[in-house]
C-alpha positions as CSV (number, residue, x, y, z in Angstrom):
1,X,-13.2,6.6,-5.8
2,X,-9.4,7.4,-5.9
3,X,-7.5,4.9,-3.7
4,X,-5.6,6.7,-0.9
5,X,-2.0,5.3,-0.8
6,X,-0.1,6.0,2.4
7,X,3.4,7.3,2.3
8,X,3.1,9.0,5.8
9,X,3.6,6.0,8.1
10,X,7.3,5.8,7.3
11,X,7.8,9.2,9.0
12,X,5.2,8.8,11.8
13,X,6.1,5.4,13.1
14,X,9.7,6.2,14.2
15,X,8.4,9.6,15.5
16,X,5.9,7.9,17.8
17,X,8.3,5.0,18.8
18,X,11.0,7.4,20.0
19,X,8.5,9.4,22.1
20,X,6.8,6.2,23.5
21,X,10.3,5.0,24.5
22,X,10.8,8.2,26.5
23,X,7.3,7.9,28.0
24,X,7.9,4.3,29.2
25,X,11.3,5.2,30.6
26,X,9.5,7.9,32.7
27,X,6.4,6.0,33.6
28,X,7.4,2.4,33.4
29,X,5.6,-0.4,31.7
30,X,3.3,-1.7,34.5
31,X,-0.5,-2.0,34.0
32,X,-0.9,1.2,36.1
33,X,1.3,3.2,33.7
34,X,-0.7,5.7,31.6
35,X,-0.9,5.1,27.8
36,X,0.8,7.4,25.4
37,X,-1.8,9.7,23.6
38,X,-1.2,10.8,20.1
39,X,-3.4,13.4,18.4
40,X,-3.7,13.4,14.6
41,X,-5.1,16.2,12.5
42,X,-5.8,16.7,8.8
43,X,-8.4,18.1,6.6
44,X,-11.2,15.8,5.6
45,X,-10.1,13.2,3.0
46,X,-6.4,13.8,3.5
47,X,-5.7,10.2,4.5
48,X,-6.0,10.3,8.3
49,X,-8.1,7.2,8.6
50,X,-5.8,5.2,6.3
51,X,-2.7,6.4,8.3
52,X,-4.3,5.5,11.6
53,X,-5.2,2.0,10.4
54,X,-1.6,1.4,9.4
55,X,-0.2,2.9,12.6
56,X,-2.5,0.7,14.7
57,X,-1.5,-2.4,12.8
58,X,2.2,-1.6,12.8
59,X,2.5,-0.6,16.4
60,X,0.4,-3.6,17.6
61,X,2.5,-6.1,15.6
62,X,6.0,-7.6,16.2
63,X,8.6,-6.4,16.8
64,X,6.8,-3.6,18.7
65,X,3.8,-5.3,20.3
66,X,2.3,-2.1,21.6
67,X,-1.4,-2.5,22.6
68,X,-2.8,0.3,20.5
69,X,-6.3,1.8,20.6
70,X,-7.6,4.2,17.9
71,X,-10.7,6.3,17.7
72,X,-11.9,9.5,16.1
73,X,-13.3,12.8,17.2
74,X,-16.1,12.0,14.7
75,X,-17.2,9.1,16.9
76,X,-17.9,11.7,19.6
77,X,-20.5,13.8,17.8
78,X,-23.7,14.5,19.7
79,X,-26.7,12.3,19.0
80,X,-28.8,13.5,16.1
81,X,-31.5,14.7,18.4
82,X,-29.0,16.8,20.4
83,X,-27.5,18.2,17.2
84,X,-30.9,19.3,16.1
85,X,-31.4,21.1,19.4
86,X,-28.1,22.9,18.8
87,X,-29.3,23.9,15.3
88,X,-32.7,25.1,16.6
89,X,-31.0,27.1,19.4
90,X,-28.8,28.9,16.8
91,X,-31.1,29.4,13.8
92,X,-29.0,32.2,12.3
93,X,-25.7,30.4,12.5
94,X,-25.2,28.3,9.3
95,X,-22.1,26.7,10.9
96,X,-24.2,24.9,13.5
97,X,-27.0,23.6,11.2
98,X,-25.3,20.1,11.0
99,X,-22.6,18.2,12.8
100,X,-19.0,19.2,12.4
101,X,-18.1,22.4,14.2
102,X,-17.1,22.8,17.8
103,X,-20.4,22.7,19.8
104,X,-21.5,19.5,18.0
105,X,-19.3,17.0,20.0
106,X,-20.0,15.5,23.3
107,X,-17.0,16.7,25.3
108,X,-18.1,15.2,28.7
109,X,-18.3,11.8,26.9
110,X,-14.9,12.4,25.3
111,X,-13.3,13.2,28.6
112,X,-14.8,10.2,30.3
113,X,-13.3,8.0,27.5
114,X,-9.9,9.7,27.8
115,X,-9.9,9.3,31.6
116,X,-10.9,5.7,31.5
117,X,-8.2,4.8,29.1
118,X,-5.7,6.9,31.1
119,X,-6.5,4.6,34.1
120,X,-6.4,1.4,32.0
121,X,-10.0,0.6,33.0
122,X,-12.4,-1.3,30.8
123,X,-13.6,1.3,28.3
124,X,-16.3,1.4,25.7
125,X,-15.3,3.5,22.6
126,X,-18.3,5.4,21.1
127,X,-19.1,4.9,17.4
128,X,-21.0,7.1,15.0
129,X,-22.7,6.2,11.8
130,X,-22.2,9.1,9.3
131,X,-24.5,7.5,6.7
132,X,-27.6,7.3,9.0
133,X,-30.6,9.5,8.1
134,X,-29.4,10.2,4.6
135,X,-26.0,11.5,5.7
136,X,-27.2,13.5,8.7
137,X,-25.6,10.8,10.9
138,X,-26.3,9.5,14.4
139,X,-24.5,7.7,17.2
140,X,-24.9,3.9,17.2
141,X,-26.4,2.1,20.2
142,X,-24.0,1.6,23.2
143,X,-24.3,-2.2,22.7
144,X,-22.4,-1.8,19.4
145,X,-19.5,0.2,20.8
146,X,-16.0,-1.4,20.8
147,X,-14.9,-2.4,24.3
148,X,-11.3,-2.1,25.4
149,X,-11.0,-4.7,28.1
150,X,-8.5,-3.0,30.4
151,X,-6.7,-6.4,31.0
152,X,-3.8,-5.9,33.5
153,X,-1.9,-8.5,31.5
154,X,-2.3,-6.5,28.3
155,X,-2.6,-2.8,29.2
156,X,-3.1,-0.1,26.6
157,X,0.2,1.4,25.5
158,X,-0.8,3.9,22.8
159,X,-4.0,5.7,22.0
160,X,-4.4,7.3,18.6
161,X,-7.0,10.1,18.5
162,X,-7.7,11.5,15.1
163,X,-10.1,14.1,13.7
164,X,-10.4,17.1,11.3
165,X,-10.3,19.6,14.2
166,X,-8.3,17.7,16.8
167,X,-5.8,20.2,18.3
168,X,-7.6,23.3,17.2
169,X,-7.1,26.0,19.9
170,X,-9.4,28.9,20.6
171,X,-8.2,32.3,19.5
172,X,-8.0,35.5,21.5
173,X,-11.0,37.7,20.7
174,X,-8.8,40.3,19.0
175,X,-7.1,37.7,16.8
176,X,-10.5,36.3,15.8
177,X,-11.8,39.8,14.9
178,X,-8.6,40.6,12.9
179,X,-8.8,37.4,10.9
180,X,-12.5,38.0,10.2
181,X,-12.0,41.6,9.2
182,X,-9.2,40.7,6.7
183,X,-11.4,38.0,5.2
184,X,-14.4,40.4,4.8
185,X,-12.1,42.9,3.1
186,X,-10.8,40.2,0.8
187,X,-14.3,39.3,-0.1
188,X,-15.3,42.9,-0.7
189,X,-12.2,43.5,-2.9
190,X,-12.6,40.3,-5.0
191,X,-12.9,40.5,-8.7
192,X,-13.5,37.9,-11.5
193,X,-9.8,37.8,-12.1
194,X,-8.8,37.7,-8.4
195,X,-11.7,35.9,-6.8
196,X,-12.1,35.4,-3.0
197,X,-11.7,31.7,-2.5
198,X,-12.3,31.4,1.3
199,X,-15.4,31.1,3.4
200,X,-14.5,33.1,6.5
201,X,-15.7,36.4,5.0
202,X,-19.1,35.0,4.3
203,X,-19.8,34.5,8.0
204,X,-20.5,37.0,10.8
205,X,-18.1,37.6,13.6
206,X,-20.9,36.8,16.1
207,X,-21.3,33.3,14.6
208,X,-17.6,32.7,14.5
209,X,-17.3,33.8,18.1
210,X,-19.9,31.1,19.1
211,X,-17.6,28.5,17.5
212,X,-14.5,30.0,19.1
213,X,-16.1,30.1,22.5
214,X,-17.2,26.4,22.2
215,X,-13.7,25.4,21.3
216,X,-12.4,26.4,24.7
217,X,-13.8,23.2,26.2
218,X,-11.8,21.1,23.7
219,X,-8.6,22.3,25.3
220,X,-9.2,19.7,28.0
221,X,-8.6,17.0,25.4
222,X,-5.7,18.7,23.8
223,X,-3.9,19.0,27.1
224,X,-4.0,15.2,27.5
225,X,-2.1,14.5,24.3
226,X,1.5,13.5,24.5
227,X,2.3,14.0,20.8
228,X,0.7,15.4,17.7
229,X,0.8,14.6,14.0
230,X,-0.5,17.3,11.5
231,X,-1.3,16.3,7.9
232,X,-1.1,19.8,6.4
233,X,-2.6,20.3,2.9
234,X,-0.4,22.6,0.9
235,X,-3.6,24.2,-0.2
236,X,-6.6,23.6,2.2
237,X,-9.0,24.0,-0.8
238,X,-8.0,20.4,-1.7
239,X,-10.6,19.4,0.9
240,X,-13.4,19.9,-1.5
241,X,-12.2,17.3,-4.0
242,X,-11.1,15.0,-1.3
243,X,-14.4,15.1,0.5
244,X,-16.4,14.5,-2.7
245,X,-14.3,11.4,-3.2
246,X,-14.9,10.3,0.4
247,X,-18.6,10.7,0.2
248,X,-18.8,8.9,-3.2
249,X,-17.1,5.9,-1.5
250,X,-19.5,6.0,1.4
251,X,-22.5,6.0,-1.0
252,X,-21.0,3.1,-2.9
253,X,-20.3,1.1,0.3
254,X,-23.6,1.8,2.1
255,X,-26.0,2.9,-0.6
256,X,-26.7,6.2,1.1
257,X,-25.0,9.5,1.8
258,X,-24.8,13.1,0.7
259,X,-25.1,14.3,-2.9
260,X,-22.2,16.2,-4.5
261,X,-24.1,19.5,-3.9
262,X,-24.7,18.6,-0.3
263,X,-21.0,17.8,0.1
264,X,-20.1,21.3,-1.3
265,X,-22.4,23.0,1.1
266,X,-21.2,20.8,4.0
267,X,-17.5,21.6,3.4
268,X,-18.4,25.3,3.0
269,X,-19.5,25.3,6.6
270,X,-16.3,23.6,7.8
271,X,-13.9,25.7,5.8
272,X,-13.9,28.9,7.9
273,X,-12.6,26.8,10.8
274,X,-9.6,25.7,8.7
275,X,-8.9,29.4,7.9
276,X,-9.1,30.3,11.5
277,X,-7.1,27.6,13.3
278,X,-4.5,26.1,10.9
279,X,-1.9,28.8,11.6
280,X,-1.8,27.8,15.3
281,X,-1.3,24.1,14.3
282,X,1.6,25.1,12.1
283,X,3.2,27.0,15.0
284,X,2.8,24.1,17.4
285,X,-0.3,22.9,19.1
286,X,1.5,22.5,22.5
287,X,3.1,25.9,22.4
288,X,2.4,27.6,25.7
289,X,0.8,24.5,27.3
290,X,3.7,22.2,28.0
291,X,7.2,23.1,29.3
292,X,8.9,20.5,27.1
293,X,6.7,20.9,24.0
294,X,9.3,21.1,21.3
295,X,9.9,17.9,19.3
296,X,6.5,16.5,20.1
297,X,4.7,17.5,16.9
298,X,5.3,16.2,13.3
299,X,4.0,18.2,10.4
300,X,3.6,16.4,7.1
301,X,2.9,18.8,4.2
302,X,1.0,17.0,1.4
303,X,0.1,17.9,-2.2
304,X,-3.2,17.3,-4.0
305,X,-2.3,13.7,-4.5
306,X,-2.0,13.4,-0.7
307,X,1.7,12.4,-1.0
308,X,4.2,14.0,1.4
309,X,6.2,16.9,0.1
310,X,7.8,18.1,3.3
311,X,8.4,16.8,6.9
312,X,8.8,19.2,9.7
313,X,9.4,18.4,13.4
314,X,8.0,21.2,15.6
């Protein structure tokens, strides 16, 4: 497996520190002050987890000493039994036959975790085992969840919330239909010399509408974020190679996981969502939701080797 070397933290750390300083000036540093919530988005395998680990270690250590909690949208997937119910209720929607898409996360659980952290109460952070059941995955027992103590002498200062679809915003129906129509036309017009490389055109508008409607409930999480970091692949198709590497590492570490063909099919069912919602991320996830939204998002454009080629503050 290719080692992911991080060159992103050097841009993200000062970005977060500056906004945390503003936040603490406004809210103070008492145990009752709310933590600063940072959302991080990037396609699968882009280096989000490595970046989050570095951010957590850096922010928690001297000279900053910020009590930092990190968790993933992936830890908030429905239990396997509930995911199977979603699949059975949508038998004609290939996008919902496994975990991943909006609809397959436990949003009430996510909101309860957010609200508990906001209030600096003792909080258990859910955990999900992606390797369970030959890669189908399942939530681990509550007794194995990490517990944030909520100690008044050491309140949480920063919360890092990462995930492949964190910050995705539902589209107006007419925009969704327009994007789908363009993709279907591109698929129809494709030739061996100019092949259609997307996945959006392979899905029905009805199935995509189900995903888009489900995404509306995720806005409740996005509204609680104070800042946003977007690791933006110069070509989203890089996700296929990156995800293959990621799963190979999982198989090597745990002895189980998806085959390469399963990974290809798995990413195929994620990819339409990248096609639909990446443009909105690039324009600014907070646009239209916060009065003072400018300057609160950092976009890091990365090449196939995952190194940063461009840094943009939105």
